N, C-alpha and C positions, 0 to 999 in steps of 0.2 A: 671469658678471658683465659689466656694460657695460664697454666699452673706455674708456680714458682717453687723452688726447693723448700722454702719455708712453709708454703701452703701444703705441700705434700706431707711434710712432717707433722703438721698440726691439724690437718683437716679432720672434721668430725665424721661420724658414721654416715655412710651414704655413697653416692656416685658423684664424682667430680671430673668434669670434662677438661681436656687440654686442647681440644680442637681436632677436626678431621677424624673423629671416631675413636681417639685415644682417651681412655677413662682410667681414673684411679678409684678402685673400690675399697671402701673402709668399712670393716665389720664393727659391730658393737664392742667386740673384744679388743679393738684397736689394730687387728691384723690388716695389712694393706697389700693390694695386688693390682697389677696392670692388666687391662683388657683393651684390645682393639676391636671395635665393632665395625663390620663391613658387610657388603652384600655381594653375592655371586649368583647369577642366574635368578635374580629376584628373591633369593632367600637370604635372611640375615644370619650372620654368624658372629660369635664372640671368641676371639683368639686370645688365650692367656699368654701374657708376655713375662710372667714371673712375679715374685713377691718383692715388695720394698722391705728393707733397704738393700737387699742383695742386688736388685735392679733399680738403679737410680733413675731420676727423671730424664737425664740425658740419655741413658742407656735405653729406656723405654721408648723415647722418641726415635732413636736410631733403629730399634727393632721394628717399630711401627712403619718407618720409612721403607725398610727392606720389604716388609709385608705388602705395603701399598704398591711398590714397584712390581712385585710378583703378581699381584691381582691385576694390575694394568696390562701385564703381559699375558693374561688369560689364565693364570694359575689360581689355586685355592690353597692358601697356607695351611689350613687345618687338615685338608685331605692329604697334602704332601707330608705333613708331619706324622700323620697316622701311618702312611705307607713306609716312611723312613724309620719310625720308632714304634712298632706295634708292642703293646704292653698287655700282659695279663694282669688280672687283679693282684695276684701274688707278687709279680714284678713291682707293681706300683707300691704295694704294701711294704715290701722290703726296702725300697728306696725311701719311703716316708719315715720308716723306723730309724734308718741310718741318719737321715737329715735331722730328726728330732733328738737323737741320742745325746748329743753334747749338752742339750738344755735340760735333760732329765737329771734329777738329783741323785738317782741311784740306778745301778745296772738292773736292779730288780724290776723297774718299771718297763724297760725294754723287753725283759724276759716275759713279763706278763702279757704284753702286746703280742709277742711272737707265739707264746704258748696257746693263748685263746684263739688267735686266728688259725693256727695250725689245727687245733682241735675241732673248731666249729664252723669255720668259713672256707678254708682252702679245699677241703674235700668236696664241697659243692660248687663254689664259684672261683676257686683259686686259679684254674686253668683257663677261665673265660677271658676274652678280650675285655678290658675294663670299659671300653666304649659301649659295649653291648649289655652291660649289667642292668637289669630292670628291677622294678619293685617286686615282681614275683620271685625273682632270684634271691633278693634280700630276705623276703618273708620266708622263703623256703629254707634258708640257712638258720633263721632265728626261731621258727616255730618249734622245732624239736626240743629246745631248751627254754623257751619262754615261760612255760608253766612250771618246769622242774627247777630251774635255776634263774629266777627273774633278775636278781642283781647282776649275775654274771652276764646274762643275755643282754641287759641294757648296756653294760660296758662294751660288749661285742658290737652292738648296734652303733654306738658312738664311734668306735674304731673303724667300722666299715664306712660310716659317714665321712670320717676324716680322710680315709684313703680315696674315696670318690671325689671329695673336694680337692684333694691334691692333684688328681688326674685332670680335673677341670681347670685348675690353675696352670697346669702344664699345657693345656690346649689340646689334650688327646681325648677329651670327653666333652659332650655338650648336654645342655638341658638341666632340669632340676635334679637335685640329688635324691635318688630313690630310697635312701636310708634315713632321710630327715624325719623327725618325729612330729613336730607341731604342724598340724594341718595336713598330715599325710599318713604316716604309720599309726598315729594315734586313732585313726578311724578304722584301722585294720587289726590292731593288737590291743589287748587290755593294758591299762597302766601297770607297770611293774610292781608298784607298791600295793596294788589291789589283788595281785595274783596270788600271793602267798604271804602269810605273816612272817615277819623277820624272826629268825631263830637265833638265840644267843648261844655262844660257845658253851657246851656242856662243862660244868664246873664241879670240882670236888667240894662237898660240904665242909665248911671250915672246922667242924668238930672232928673230922677224920684226918686233918692235916698231919698231926704228929705220927699217927700210925703209918700214913703213906710215906712220910720222910724216913721213918725207921726202915721200911721196906726198901726204899730207894738207896739208903746208905749201904745196903748189902750188895749193891750193883757196882761194877767197876767199869772203867772206860770213859772216854771223853764225853759221850752223850749223857751219861749219868751225872757227871760233874756239871755239865752245861745245864741240864734240867734242874738240878738242885740249886744252882746259882740263879737261874731264871725265876724259880719259885720264891726264893728268899729275897730277891731284889724287886719282885713284882714287875720285872721288865718284859718287854716284848721279845719274842724269840730271835727276831732279826737283829735286835740291839745286842743280844748276847753273842750270837754267832759271829758278828762282825767285829767284836771287841779285840783290840790289840793291847799289848802291855804298855804302850805309850799312854793309854787312857787311864791307867791305874796308878794312883798315888798311894803306895802302901804306908808311907810314913804318916800321912794324914787320914788314911782310910777313906779315900774318895775315888769314885769312878766317874770320870767326866766324859760324857758321850757328846761328840761334836754335832753341831747343828745339822750337817748334811746326812747324818745317820738317824735323825729323829723324825718321826712322823709329822710333828708340828714345825719342823725346820728351825728349831730353837735348841741351843745347847742345854743339856740336862745333867745335873750332878746327882749322884747316888751315894748316900753315906753307906760305908761298908762295915759290916759286923765281923766278928771273928769267924762265925760260921760261914759267912759268904766267902771270906778270904781262903778258908779251907778248901772250898770248891774250885779254886783257881788252879791248883796244882803247882808243879815246880815253875819257878820264875824263868823266863827266857829273855831273848834280846828285845830291845825296845819296840821294834816294828813287827815282831812276830804276833800272830794270832794267838789268843789265849786258848781258844777251843778250835784247834786246827784239825782238818780231816786227817785220818790215819792212812788213807789210801791216796789222797791227792795233796802233795806237799804244797804249802803256800795258799791253800784254799780252806775256807771255813767248813765246818761240818754241814751236811746238807739240811735243807728245811725239814726233811722227813725223819732225821735221825732221832730226835727226841720223841716224835710221835711213834716211831717204830719201837722205841724203848717202852713207852706206855703199853703198847700192844703186847710186848713180851711179858710185861708185868700183869697181863690179863685185864688191863683197864681200858676196854673199848668204849666205856661210858663217859670218858672225860677227854679234854683236849689240853694241849700245852697252854694255849691262850686263856683257857678257862680258869687257870690258876690266878690270873689277875682279878677275876670275879671272886674267887675264894678269898683272896686278900681283902678285897673291897668289902665283902660281906662281913668278914671277921672284924675289920676295923670299925665299920659302921654300926654293927650290932652289939659288939662286946666291949668296946673301948670308949673312952671319953674324948678321943682326939677330934679336933674340929674337922668339918667336911673339907675345908680348903686345904688342910694339911694332908689329908688322905688323897685328895685329887691331885695335889702337887706331887705326891709320891708316885702316882700312876702316870705322871707327865701329861695329864689331861689339860687342855687349854680351857680358859674361861670363856664360855659362849656369850655371856652378857658383856657387851662392849663397855658399858659404864663401869661395871665391876672390874673388868680387865684393866681399865685405865689407871686404877688405883692400886692394882696388885703388882707392886714393883719388887717384892721380895720372893725368893723361892722357898722361904720357910725352912731353910736347910737344918738348922739346929733342932727344930721341932720334929722334922722328918727323921733325924738321926735317932731320937728317942722312940719314935714310932717303929722304925725298922729294927731297933734292938728288941722291942716288945714282940714284934712279929717273929724274929729269930727264936726267941725264948719259947714262944707258943708252938712254932713248927718243930723245934728240936729241943725239947725240955730236958732231955737226958745228957745233952752235950756240955762240955766244960772247956775251959781254955786249954786243957791238956791235949785236946784234939787238934789244935792248930799246928800245922806243919811248918817247919822252918823253910823260908823261901830264899835263903842265901842272900 
C-alpha cells in the first residue's frame, strides 16, 4: 500500500515501499531516507532521493516520477548525476560537516572532524572520486594509526563511514559501505579495545600539589591564571577557556557553566573560593571571555596554551587534564567526603540509571566545603589578603 505522511513519520526500522520502486529506508537510529530502486540494462540500481524530513513524501514522489521519466527515455539517473556532480571524498566530507554543523553542540566537534580527516584520510583518499573508494583504500588510511592510536583510528573509521553513507544517500555512490565495521572490517582489523591498553592522563601526585602551585604562582600571563583556575576548580580545560564573565556570580561566589558547554550537556555550578577568584584577573564586560587570547581579540586562549606552560615549567610528565585525577585521588584518599560529592565536583554523570533517578541534588553546599578544603591544600600559604579587588 502507498505510504502516508503519518506512516513515514512513525515507521519502524526497515524498508517501507510506496510503490513503483520508491522506498523509505529507516535505520535503527531513526534516520530516514528515500531510495528509488530501478533497472537499466538488466542491472538493478538504488537512487538516493534525499533524507526525510528535508525531503517529504510528496517531494520524494515527485523526484521518483522525474527519474522514471528519464529512465523511460533511455537515461540512467545515477550515471547522469555522477557526470553532472563528480565529487571527491574530500568534497563529500566537507559538505557533510557543514550539514551536520548546526546540530553539533560545540564548534569543537566540527573542528575534530576536520582535523582528523585532514591528518589521516585526505592525504590518502581525499582526492579520489568517492564513488571509487574501496575497502583497500579505507584500510590503507586506517592501518598506519590503528595500532598506535586505536581510539583515534576508530573515530576516524566512523567518520569515513558517515561520509560514504552520505554519498550513497546523495545517489553518487553505490554498494555496501567499505568502512563499515560489523561483518566487514572486523575481519580485517583487530578490535580497537584489544590493540592497546587505555592510558590515563599523566597526573601530578596530590602530595606535590602545593609545591606545584607555588611554582605556578611565580608565572604571569593569561595561561598561568587559566591553569591555576582549572586546577583549583577541577574543571576541564575547555570549560575554563570558554568561560565568560556572564557566567560568574561574584556576589554569591558561583560559576555557572551552561549546558551547551558541558560534556554531559547539563548545567553545572561550581562554588568559587577566594583563591579561585584571584585567578580570574580584572573584571571585564558581561560578555567578555575571562581568559581571552592575547593575540586574537574575542577568542579564548588556545587548547595548547596551558600545555605549553607546563612544558616551560619543565613538566613534560603531566597533563592539564591529569589535574582532575590529582584532585580525585586527594579527595578519595585523604578526606572523608562522600564519593557522590567528589564525583559531583568533577561533573561526572551517574552511570547507574537507578541511582541517577534518585540523585536530584547537585550537593552544592557540600561541594563548597570540599572545594574550600582543596584550595587550602593546594595553596596553604595563601590568605585573604591575596584577593585582588575586581571593581
